[in-house]
C-alpha positions as CSV (number, residue, x, y, z in Angstrom):
1,X,-36.1,8.5,3.1
2,X,-34.3,11.0,0.9
3,X,-31.8,13.7,1.9
4,X,-33.3,17.1,2.0
5,X,-32.0,19.5,-0.6
6,X,-31.9,22.3,1.9
7,X,-30.9,21.1,5.3
8,X,-32.7,23.1,8.0
9,X,-31.4,23.4,11.6
10,X,-33.1,21.0,14.0
11,X,-32.4,19.3,17.3
12,X,-30.2,16.7,15.5
13,X,-28.2,19.2,13.5
14,X,-24.4,19.0,14.5
15,X,-23.2,22.0,16.5
16,X,-20.0,22.0,14.4
17,X,-21.0,22.4,10.7
18,X,-18.2,20.1,9.4
19,X,-20.3,19.1,6.5
20,X,-20.3,22.6,5.0
21,X,-16.5,23.1,5.0
22,X,-14.8,19.8,4.6
23,X,-16.4,18.8,1.2
24,X,-14.5,21.7,-0.4
25,X,-11.4,19.5,-0.5
26,X,-13.1,16.8,-2.5
27,X,-12.7,18.5,-5.9
28,X,-11.3,17.0,-9.1
29,X,-7.9,18.5,-8.3
30,X,-7.7,16.3,-5.2
31,X,-8.4,13.2,-7.4
32,X,-5.5,14.2,-9.7
33,X,-3.2,14.7,-6.8
34,X,-4.0,11.3,-5.5
35,X,-3.4,9.8,-8.9
36,X,0.0,11.6,-9.1
37,X,0.8,10.2,-5.7
38,X,0.1,6.7,-7.1
39,X,2.4,7.4,-10.0
40,X,5.3,8.7,-7.8
41,X,5.1,5.9,-5.2
42,X,4.8,3.2,-7.9
43,X,7.8,4.7,-9.7
44,X,9.7,4.4,-6.5
45,X,8.8,0.8,-6.0
46,X,9.5,0.0,-9.7
47,X,13.1,1.3,-10.0
48,X,14.6,-1.7,-8.1
49,X,12.5,-4.5,-9.5
50,X,14.6,-5.3,-12.5
51,X,18.0,-4.7,-10.8
52,X,16.9,-6.8,-7.8
53,X,16.4,-9.9,-9.9
54,X,19.7,-9.4,-11.7
55,X,21.6,-8.6,-8.5
56,X,20.2,-11.8,-6.9
57,X,21.6,-13.7,-10.0
58,X,25.0,-12.0,-9.5
59,X,25.1,-12.7,-5.7
60,X,23.9,-16.3,-6.3
61,X,26.6,-16.7,-8.9
62,X,29.2,-15.3,-6.5
63,X,28.1,-17.6,-3.7
64,X,28.1,-20.6,-6.1
65,X,31.7,-20.2,-7.1
66,X,33.0,-19.9,-3.6
67,X,32.5,-23.7,-3.4
68,X,32.9,-24.6,-7.1
69,X,35.7,-24.3,-9.6
70,X,35.5,-21.4,-12.0
71,X,34.5,-22.3,-15.6
72,X,36.8,-21.7,-18.6
73,X,36.9,-18.0,-19.7
74,X,35.0,-16.8,-22.7
75,X,31.4,-17.2,-21.7
76,X,28.8,-16.2,-19.1
77,X,29.9,-18.0,-16.0
78,X,26.5,-17.4,-14.4
79,X,24.7,-19.3,-17.3
80,X,24.3,-22.5,-15.3
81,X,21.2,-24.5,-14.5
82,X,22.1,-24.8,-10.9
83,X,22.6,-21.0,-10.5
84,X,19.4,-20.3,-12.4
85,X,17.4,-22.7,-10.1
86,X,19.0,-21.2,-7.0
87,X,18.3,-17.7,-8.2
88,X,14.6,-18.6,-8.8
89,X,14.4,-20.0,-5.3
90,X,16.0,-16.9,-3.8
91,X,13.6,-14.6,-5.7
92,X,10.7,-16.8,-4.7
93,X,11.7,-16.6,-1.0
94,X,12.1,-12.8,-1.3
95,X,8.6,-12.5,-2.9
96,X,7.1,-14.9,-0.4
97,X,8.5,-13.0,2.6
98,X,7.5,-9.7,1.2
99,X,3.9,-11.0,0.7
100,X,3.8,-12.7,4.1
101,X,4.8,-9.6,6.0
102,X,2.6,-7.6,3.7
103,X,-0.4,-9.5,4.9
104,X,0.4,-8.5,8.4
105,X,1.0,-5.0,7.2
106,X,-2.4,-5.0,5.6
107,X,-4.2,-5.6,8.9
108,X,-2.1,-2.9,10.6
109,X,-2.9,-0.5,7.8
110,X,-6.6,-1.1,8.1
111,X,-6.5,-0.4,11.8
112,X,-4.4,2.7,11.2
113,X,-6.9,4.0,8.7
114,X,-9.7,3.7,11.2
115,X,-7.8,5.2,14.1
116,X,-5.6,7.9,12.5
117,X,-7.2,8.6,9.2
118,X,-6.3,7.6,5.6
119,X,-3.6,10.3,5.1
120,X,-1.7,9.4,8.2
121,X,-1.8,5.8,7.2
122,X,-0.5,6.7,3.7
123,X,2.5,8.7,5.1
124,X,3.5,5.6,7.2
125,X,3.2,3.3,4.2
126,X,5.4,5.5,2.1
127,X,8.1,6.4,4.7
128,X,9.0,2.9,5.9
129,X,9.9,1.5,2.5
130,X,12.6,4.2,2.4
131,X,14.0,2.6,5.5
132,X,13.9,-0.8,3.9
133,X,15.7,0.6,0.9
134,X,18.5,1.9,3.1
135,X,19.0,-1.6,4.5
136,X,19.0,-3.1,1.0
137,X,21.7,-0.7,-0.1
138,X,23.9,-2.3,2.5
139,X,23.0,-5.8,1.3
140,X,23.9,-5.0,-2.4
141,X,27.2,-3.5,-1.4
142,X,28.0,-6.6,0.8
143,X,27.2,-9.1,-2.0
144,X,27.4,-12.9,-1.9
145,X,25.4,-15.1,0.5
146,X,25.5,-12.4,3.2
147,X,24.1,-9.8,0.8
148,X,21.2,-12.0,0.0
149,X,20.6,-12.6,3.7
150,X,20.6,-8.9,4.4
151,X,18.1,-8.2,1.6
152,X,15.9,-11.0,2.8
153,X,15.9,-9.8,6.4
154,X,15.0,-6.2,5.2
155,X,11.6,-7.6,4.4
156,X,10.7,-7.5,8.1
157,X,10.2,-3.7,7.7
158,X,7.3,-4.5,5.3
159,X,5.2,-5.2,8.4
160,X,5.1,-1.5,9.3
161,X,5.0,-0.1,5.7
162,X,5.0,-1.6,2.3
163,X,3.3,-1.9,-1.1
164,X,0.2,-3.7,0.2
165,X,-0.5,-1.0,2.8
166,X,0.2,1.8,0.3
167,X,-2.2,0.4,-2.2
168,X,-4.9,-0.1,0.4
169,X,-4.6,3.4,1.8
170,X,-4.5,5.1,-1.7
171,X,-7.5,3.0,-2.8
172,X,-9.3,4.0,0.4
173,X,-8.4,7.6,-0.2
174,X,-9.9,7.4,-3.7
175,X,-13.2,5.9,-2.5
176,X,-13.6,8.9,-0.1
177,X,-13.1,11.6,-2.7
178,X,-15.2,10.3,-5.7
179,X,-18.9,9.5,-6.1
180,X,-20.3,6.0,-6.1
181,X,-20.8,5.6,-9.8
182,X,-17.3,6.9,-10.6
183,X,-15.3,4.7,-8.2
184,X,-14.7,1.7,-10.5
185,X,-13.4,3.9,-13.3
186,X,-11.2,6.0,-11.0
187,X,-9.8,2.9,-9.3
188,X,-8.8,1.7,-12.7
189,X,-7.2,5.1,-13.4
190,X,-5.3,4.8,-10.2
191,X,-4.0,1.4,-11.2
192,X,-3.1,2.9,-14.6
193,X,-1.1,5.7,-13.1
194,X,0.6,3.2,-10.8
195,X,1.4,1.0,-13.8
196,X,2.8,4.0,-15.8
197,X,5.0,4.8,-12.8
198,X,6.0,1.2,-12.5
199,X,6.8,1.1,-16.2
200,X,9.1,4.1,-16.0
201,X,10.6,2.6,-12.8
202,X,11.4,-0.6,-14.6
203,X,13.1,1.3,-17.5
204,X,15.0,3.6,-15.2
205,X,16.2,0.7,-13.0
206,X,17.6,-1.2,-16.0
207,X,19.3,1.9,-17.4
208,X,20.7,3.1,-14.1
209,X,22.3,-0.3,-13.4
210,X,23.9,-0.5,-16.8
211,X,25.2,3.1,-16.8
212,X,26.1,3.7,-13.1
213,X,26.4,0.3,-11.7
214,X,24.1,-2.1,-9.9
215,X,24.0,0.0,-6.7
216,X,22.7,3.1,-8.4
217,X,19.0,2.1,-8.6
218,X,18.9,1.4,-4.9
219,X,20.3,4.8,-4.0
220,X,17.9,6.6,-6.4
221,X,14.9,4.7,-5.0
222,X,15.7,5.8,-1.5
223,X,15.6,9.4,-2.6
224,X,12.4,8.8,-4.5
225,X,10.6,7.4,-1.5
226,X,11.6,10.3,0.7
227,X,10.4,12.7,-2.0
228,X,7.0,10.9,-2.2
229,X,6.6,11.1,1.5
230,X,7.1,14.8,1.4
231,X,4.5,15.0,-1.5
232,X,1.9,13.2,0.6
233,X,2.4,15.5,3.6
234,X,2.2,18.7,1.5
235,X,-0.3,18.1,-1.3
236,X,-2.9,15.6,0.0
237,X,-5.4,17.0,2.4
238,X,-6.2,15.2,5.6
239,X,-9.5,13.2,5.7
240,X,-10.9,12.4,9.2
241,X,-11.5,8.7,10.1
242,X,-15.0,7.4,9.2
243,X,-17.0,7.5,12.4
244,X,-19.3,4.6,11.2
245,X,-16.2,2.4,10.6
246,X,-15.0,3.2,14.1
247,X,-18.5,2.4,15.6
248,X,-18.4,-1.0,13.8
249,X,-15.0,-1.7,15.1
250,X,-16.1,-0.9,18.7
251,X,-18.9,-3.4,18.4
252,X,-16.3,-6.2,18.5
253,X,-14.6,-6.4,21.9
254,X,-12.2,-9.2,20.9
255,X,-9.0,-7.5,19.7
256,X,-8.2,-10.4,17.4
257,X,-11.5,-10.1,15.6
258,X,-11.0,-6.4,15.3
259,X,-7.6,-7.1,13.7
260,X,-9.1,-9.6,11.3
261,X,-12.0,-7.4,10.5
262,X,-11.7,-7.5,6.7
263,X,-12.2,-11.2,6.6
264,X,-15.9,-10.8,7.6
265,X,-16.6,-9.4,4.2
266,X,-16.5,-12.9,2.8
267,X,-19.0,-14.5,5.2
268,X,-22.2,-15.3,3.3
269,X,-24.9,-12.9,4.4
270,X,-28.7,-13.1,4.7
271,X,-30.8,-11.0,2.4
272,X,-34.6,-10.4,2.5
273,X,-36.2,-10.8,-1.0
274,X,-39.2,-8.8,-2.2
275,X,-41.6,-11.6,-1.2
276,X,-40.2,-11.6,2.3
277,X,-38.1,-14.8,1.9
278,X,-34.7,-14.8,3.5
279,X,-31.8,-16.4,1.7
280,X,-28.0,-16.4,1.8
281,X,-26.0,-14.6,-0.8
282,X,-22.5,-15.9,-1.7
283,X,-21.5,-13.1,-4.0
284,X,-18.6,-11.6,-2.0
285,X,-17.2,-15.1,-1.3
286,X,-17.3,-16.2,-4.9
287,X,-15.9,-12.9,-6.0
288,X,-13.1,-13.3,-3.6
289,X,-12.3,-16.8,-4.7
290,X,-12.3,-15.8,-8.3
291,X,-10.0,-12.9,-7.6
292,X,-7.7,-15.2,-5.6
293,X,-7.2,-17.6,-8.4
294,X,-6.9,-14.8,-10.9
295,X,-4.1,-13.2,-8.9
296,X,-2.5,-16.6,-8.3
297,X,-2.4,-17.1,-12.1
298,X,-1.2,-13.7,-13.2
299,X,0.7,-11.9,-10.5
300,X,3.9,-14.0,-11.1
301,X,3.8,-13.2,-14.8
302,X,5.9,-10.0,-14.7
303,X,8.7,-11.8,-12.8
304,X,8.2,-14.9,-15.0
305,X,8.7,-12.8,-18.2
306,X,12.0,-11.4,-16.9
307,X,13.3,-14.7,-15.6
308,X,12.3,-16.7,-18.7
309,X,13.7,-14.0,-21.0
310,X,17.0,-14.0,-19.0
311,X,17.4,-17.7,-18.8
312,X,16.1,-18.8,-22.2
313,X,16.3,-15.8,-24.5
314,X,19.5,-14.3,-23.1
315,X,18.1,-10.9,-22.1
316,X,20.1,-8.6,-19.9
317,X,19.0,-5.9,-17.6
318,X,18.4,-3.4,-20.4
319,X,16.3,-5.8,-22.5
320,X,14.4,-6.9,-19.5
321,X,13.9,-3.3,-18.5
322,X,12.4,-2.5,-22.0
323,X,10.3,-5.7,-21.9
324,X,8.6,-5.1,-18.5
325,X,8.5,-1.3,-19.0
326,X,6.6,-1.8,-22.3
327,X,4.2,-4.2,-20.6
328,X,3.5,-1.8,-17.7
329,X,3.3,1.3,-19.9
330,X,0.6,-0.2,-22.2
331,X,-1.2,-1.5,-19.1
332,X,-1.1,1.9,-17.5
333,X,-2.4,3.6,-20.7
334,X,-5.2,1.1,-21.0
335,X,-6.3,1.4,-17.4
336,X,-6.0,5.2,-17.4
337,X,-7.7,6.0,-20.8
338,X,-9.6,3.0,-22.0
339,X,-10.8,1.2,-18.8
340,X,-13.1,4.0,-17.5
341,X,-14.6,4.5,-20.9
342,X,-15.2,0.7,-21.3
343,X,-16.9,0.6,-18.0
344,X,-19.1,3.6,-18.8
345,X,-20.0,2.3,-22.3
346,X,-20.5,-1.3,-21.0
347,X,-22.9,-0.1,-18.3
348,X,-25.0,1.9,-20.9
349,X,-25.0,-1.1,-23.3
350,X,-26.2,-3.5,-20.6
351,X,-28.9,-1.0,-19.5
352,X,-30.1,-0.7,-23.0
353,X,-30.2,-4.5,-23.4
354,X,-32.1,-4.8,-20.2
355,X,-34.5,-2.0,-21.1
356,X,-33.4,0.3,-18.3
357,X,-32.8,4.0,-18.5
358,X,-29.6,4.3,-16.4
359,X,-27.9,1.9,-14.0
360,X,-29.1,-1.5,-13.0
361,X,-31.0,-0.5,-9.9
362,X,-30.3,-3.5,-7.6
363,X,-30.1,-2.5,-3.9
364,X,-26.5,-2.8,-3.0
365,X,-27.1,-2.6,0.8
366,X,-29.6,-0.9,3.0
367,X,-27.5,2.2,3.5
368,X,-30.6,4.2,4.1
369,X,-31.5,2.1,7.1
370,X,-27.9,2.1,8.4
371,X,-26.9,5.8,7.9
372,X,-29.9,8.0,7.2
373,X,-30.4,8.5,10.9
374,X,-27.1,10.2,11.0
375,X,-27.8,13.9,10.1
376,X,-24.1,14.7,9.8
377,X,-23.5,12.1,7.2
378,X,-26.4,13.4,5.2
379,X,-25.0,16.9,5.2
380,X,-21.6,15.7,4.2
381,X,-22.9,13.6,1.3
382,X,-25.2,16.5,0.1
383,X,-22.4,19.1,0.3
384,X,-19.9,16.8,-1.5
385,X,-22.2,16.2,-4.4
386,X,-23.2,19.8,-4.7
387,X,-19.5,20.8,-4.6
388,X,-18.6,18.3,-7.4
389,X,-21.6,19.1,-9.6
390,X,-22.6,22.8,-9.1
391,X,-26.1,23.5,-10.1
392,X,-27.2,19.8,-10.2
393,X,-29.9,18.5,-7.9
394,X,-28.3,16.7,-5.0
395,X,-28.6,13.0,-5.1
396,X,-30.4,11.0,-2.4
397,X,-28.6,8.4,-0.3
398,X,-30.5,5.7,-2.2
399,X,-28.6,6.6,-5.4
400,X,-25.5,5.1,-3.7
401,X,-27.3,1.8,-3.6
402,X,-27.2,1.5,-7.3
403,X,-25.3,-1.5,-8.6
404,X,-23.7,-2.0,-12.0
405,X,-23.7,-5.6,-13.3
406,X,-21.3,-4.8,-16.1
407,X,-18.5,-4.3,-13.6
408,X,-18.9,-8.0,-12.5
409,X,-19.2,-9.1,-16.1
410,X,-16.0,-7.3,-17.0
411,X,-14.2,-8.9,-14.1
412,X,-15.1,-12.4,-15.4
413,X,-14.2,-12.0,-19.0
414,X,-11.1,-10.0,-18.4
415,X,-9.7,-12.9,-16.3
416,X,-10.3,-15.5,-19.0
417,X,-8.7,-13.2,-21.6
418,X,-5.7,-12.8,-19.3
419,X,-5.4,-16.6,-19.0
420,X,-5.6,-17.2,-22.7
421,X,-2.9,-14.6,-23.6
422,X,-0.7,-16.0,-20.8
423,X,-1.1,-19.5,-22.3
424,X,0.1,-18.2,-25.7
425,X,3.4,-17.4,-24.1
426,X,4.0,-21.2,-23.9
427,X,5.0,-21.2,-27.5
428,X,7.4,-18.2,-27.4
429,X,10.8,-19.1,-28.8
430,X,12.2,-15.7,-30.0
431,X,12.7,-12.4,-28.4
432,X,10.2,-10.4,-30.6
433,X,7.5,-12.9,-29.7
434,X,8.1,-12.2,-26.0
435,X,7.7,-8.5,-26.7
436,X,4.4,-9.3,-28.5
437,X,3.1,-11.2,-25.5
438,X,4.1,-8.3,-23.2
439,X,2.1,-5.9,-25.5
440,X,-1.0,-8.1,-25.5
441,X,-1.2,-8.9,-21.8
442,X,-2.2,-5.4,-20.7
443,X,-5.5,-5.5,-22.6
444,X,-6.8,-8.0,-20.1
445,X,-5.6,-6.2,-17.0
446,X,-8.8,-4.6,-15.7
447,X,-9.7,-7.6,-13.5
448,X,-8.4,-6.1,-10.3
449,X,-10.0,-2.6,-10.5
450,X,-13.3,-4.1,-11.7
451,X,-13.3,-6.5,-8.8
452,X,-12.7,-3.7,-6.3
453,X,-15.5,-1.6,-7.8
454,X,-17.8,-4.6,-7.6
455,X,-17.2,-5.5,-4.0
456,X,-17.6,-1.8,-3.1
457,X,-21.1,-2.1,-4.5
458,X,-21.8,-5.1,-2.3
459,X,-21.0,-3.3,1.0
460,X,-22.1,-0.3,3.0
461,X,-20.2,3.0,3.2
462,X,-18.8,2.1,6.6
463,X,-17.4,-1.2,5.2
464,X,-15.4,0.3,2.3
465,X,-12.0,0.1,4.0
466,X,-12.7,-3.5,5.1
467,X,-14.0,-4.4,1.6
468,X,-10.8,-3.0,0.0
469,X,-8.7,-4.6,2.7
470,X,-10.5,-8.0,2.1
471,X,-9.7,-7.9,-1.7
472,X,-6.2,-6.7,-1.1
473,X,-5.7,-9.5,1.5
474,X,-6.7,-12.1,-1.0
475,X,-4.4,-10.6,-3.5
476,X,-1.6,-10.7,-1.0
477,X,-2.2,-14.4,0.0
478,X,-2.4,-15.3,-3.7
479,X,0.9,-13.5,-4.4
480,X,2.4,-15.4,-1.4
481,X,1.4,-18.7,-2.9
482,X,2.2,-17.8,-6.5
483,X,5.8,-16.5,-5.8
484,X,6.5,-19.7,-3.8
485,X,4.5,-22.3,-5.8
486,X,5.2,-21.0,-9.3
487,X,8.7,-20.0,-8.3
488,X,9.4,-23.6,-7.3
489,X,7.6,-24.8,-10.5
490,X,9.8,-22.5,-12.5
491,X,12.9,-23.9,-10.8
492,X,11.7,-27.5,-11.4
493,X,11.1,-26.8,-15.1
494,X,14.4,-25.0,-15.4
495,X,16.3,-28.0,-14.2
496,X,14.8,-30.2,-17.0
497,X,14.9,-27.4,-19.6
498,X,11.1,-27.0,-20.0
499,X,10.6,-23.6,-18.5
500,X,7.9,-22.6,-21.0
501,X,5.4,-25.0,-19.4
502,X,5.1,-22.5,-16.5
503,X,2.9,-20.3,-18.8
504,X,0.6,-23.3,-19.4
505,X,0.1,-23.7,-15.6
506,X,-0.7,-20.0,-15.2
507,X,-3.3,-20.2,-17.9
508,X,-5.0,-23.2,-16.3
509,X,-5.3,-21.5,-12.9
510,X,-6.8,-18.4,-14.6
511,X,-9.4,-20.5,-16.3
512,X,-10.3,-22.0,-12.9
513,X,-10.8,-18.5,-11.5
514,X,-13.1,-17.6,-14.5
515,X,-15.2,-20.7,-13.9
516,X,-15.7,-19.7,-10.2
517,X,-16.7,-16.1,-11.2
518,X,-19.4,-17.5,-13.5
519,X,-21.4,-18.3,-10.4
520,X,-20.9,-14.9,-8.7
521,X,-23.9,-12.5,-8.8
522,X,-25.3,-9.5,-7.0
523,X,-28.3,-9.9,-4.6
524,X,-31.7,-10.1,-6.5
525,X,-33.3,-6.7,-7.4
526,X,-35.3,-5.2,-4.6
527,X,-33.6,-7.3,-1.9
528,X,-32.4,-5.8,1.4
529,X,-29.8,-7.0,3.8
530,X,-31.2,-9.0,6.7
531,X,-30.7,-7.3,10.1
532,X,-30.8,-9.4,13.2
533,X,-33.0,-7.9,15.8
534,X,-31.1,-7.4,19.1
535,X,-32.3,-9.6,21.9
536,X,-33.4,-7.4,24.8
537,X,-32.8,-8.7,28.3
538,X,-35.8,-8.7,30.6
539,X,-35.8,-5.8,33.0
540,X,-35.0,-6.6,36.6
541,X,-38.0,-6.4,38.9
């Protein structure tokens, strides 16, 4: 069943013609506003990243010498294996607590998106980090063991609003304002804008701490978050909650299951093949496992680069700021400019190789069976597409069921490339070599956006928020483990003077993720999702 090009009034036509007015907000300018929002908020998060590690080193050093004699003058008194190990443990605990509370925040954000709308959820996720920064300002000024404790306790605020929820809401916002075939590329651009913002934040944080003192980046970040919150309120239009998502949520009466809704995306689902045979597909589960090990291997690398450079190569805040800023800047440029073009060219190349005109037309999910009975949804989709492409023939709902196998292929080989480049860092012994590694790593950074674009093709429109939440949840859990596990590994290697071996461990885990992704696939062409028939109760006589 296709959407009519000219919708005629009927008994099922909505009395309020929301589909004719709301799509006007989904122009390209809205996409750019959302990308700028990603830049601003990521800039805000990035300013304190470099100074935070350095201030932990200073506070750990201060706490250490309250119980130990001061060393002879003339050297860096904080250059001590015990202080380095304690700093790594403190940073690992901070990252682990941030990630743990971020997981809880992720579920709360998913519920907020369904209930209040994606813009309202985004405002919440940008405002509360400003509150957290206000508390961290107090911790930095206090210093010592008490300062570390205050900063650690400030992570409780992440439950209400933090980086995990902000990324989920902004990714969800993007999926609502771009068409199906463009989502993977735009999600990559969003990551690119975020990386560029993070890059400038890293650089600004290092310079601010060197010029104005270690407290300056934390004060500037507080103002940046408040400014970003005002930007979201003023410049991003409100999008109503998805009614289909709300219906799916209401189907589950158990509040715990509602809260853990995104996890159901990884349950193997039954699909009906062309010949009528029913089989289970494990694509989302294998994709999730591959992404999990990929994030486990690579998400600690930015922190690892800074800590390794500080402890082994003698980098300070300025050098670390340049290092991590360069890495994020190149990554942002790659994701913003190159990644969408690679995806587009790769899809065309794969289609030519498979002898197909455009797209790899594998049914993604029976959206037509699930939503074509909703006239209001048809009107909205038709109006959105006619607004974005004036003069073009409106696409049918079946066009949204097109899947692109190159997205999954890119996810696989981007991950193994990331692991190989990370493994090369094992042999770094000079500062310029570390800069070279930081410049190479961004060219294997498209795994996350490609994975998000892939899982969106494996789900229905009503499941988009849950699909993004599921991927983000796995990323958060992986970060929780990587900051604790690899942080402890770093501390152990630091104690024996073999810190470089951490890079080898990261490369091995990335390779494991690549092997898992080799078995991931889309459902066979022509297959449809199996729908269980409801069991009707016999009528009472």
